[in-house]
C-alpha positions in Angstrom: 14.5 120.4 -57.5 17.3 122.6 -56.4 16.8 126.4 -57.0 20.2 128.4 -56.8 20.4 131.6 -55.0 21.0 134.7 -56.7 24.3 136.3 -56.9 23.8 138.9 -55.0 22.5 137.2 -52.1 25.2 135.1 -52.0 27.7 138.0 -51.6 25.6 139.8 -49.1 25.9 136.6 -47.1 29.2 136.3 -47.2 29.7 139.8 -46.8 27.2 139.5 -43.3 29.9 136.5 -42.6 33.2 138.7 -42.6 31.8 141.3 -40.7 30.4 139.0 -38.0 33.8 137.5 -37.9 35.2 140.6 -37.3 33.2 141.6 -34.5 33.8 138.5 -33.0 37.5 138.6 -33.1 37.5 142.2 -31.7 35.4 141.1 -28.5 38.2 138.3 -28.5 41.7 140.3 -28.9 40.2 142.3 -25.8 40.1 139.3 -23.4 42.6 137.0 -25.3 45.0 137.9 -28.0 46.5 141.3 -26.4 47.7 141.3 -22.9 49.0 144.9 -23.0 48.2 147.1 -19.6 48.8 149.7 -17.6 50.8 149.4 -14.6 48.3 150.3 -11.9 50.9 149.7 -8.7 53.7 147.2 -7.7 54.3 145.8 -4.1 57.8 144.1 -3.8 58.3 141.4 -6.9 54.4 141.6 -7.7 53.1 144.5 -10.5 49.4 145.1 -11.1 48.1 145.9 -14.0 44.9 146.8 -15.8 44.2 145.5 -19.2 40.7 145.8 -21.0 38.3 143.3 -21.0 34.8 142.0 -22.4 32.4 144.9 -21.2 34.8 145.8 -18.3 38.2 145.7 -16.7 40.5 142.9 -16.0 43.1 143.2 -13.0 46.1 141.0 -13.6 49.2 140.2 -11.0 52.7 139.5 -12.3 55.0 137.9 -10.0 59.0 138.5 -11.5 60.5 136.6 -8.4 61.5 132.9 -8.2 58.9 132.1 -4.5 55.5 132.6 -4.4 53.9 136.1 -3.2 50.7 136.9 -0.9 49.2 140.1 -2.4 46.5 141.9 -0.7 45.1 144.4 -2.4 41.9 146.4 -2.8 39.4 147.1 -6.1 37.4 149.8 -5.6 37.5 149.4 -2.2 36.5 145.4 -2.4 39.7 143.9 -0.4 41.2 140.4 -2.0 44.2 138.2 -1.5 45.6 136.3 -4.0 48.9 133.9 -3.8 50.8 134.6 -6.8 53.1 131.5 -8.0 56.8 132.1 -9.1 57.6 133.9 -12.3 53.6 133.8 -13.4 50.5 135.9 -13.6 47.0 135.7 -12.4 43.5 137.2 -12.6 42.9 139.1 -9.8 39.8 141.0 -10.5 37.4 141.6 -12.9 35.1 144.8 -12.9 32.0 145.2 -15.3 31.3 148.6 -16.3 32.9 151.9 -18.2 34.7 153.4 -15.2 38.3 152.8 -14.9 38.5 150.8 -11.6 40.6 151.7 -8.3 43.3 149.9 -7.4 45.9 149.9 -4.2 48.1 147.0 -2.9 48.1 146.8 1.5 50.7 149.1 2.8 54.0 146.7 3.4 54.8 146.0 7.1 
């Protein structure tokens, strides 16, 4: 025989599901839905900016020109090289942790 749940158990279950959904949405927005970031450097047509990511920070590079650009940079003193296609944004690095990462472009010739 099928027994129905008491009304207060159903309300508690729905409240739990709602809170869980909000938590998941909160984690997802920091990685995907909002890309507003703080500019941390410029080199030629490339702009580097820092955005919040799940459990850390992401460094992204945006190329505003019509030609590919090779960016040489350092994040927390770890060197990296990334080719940024024209009129697009690429993820250059991910830094795990609460501290704000340091970012520098290599000096131009």
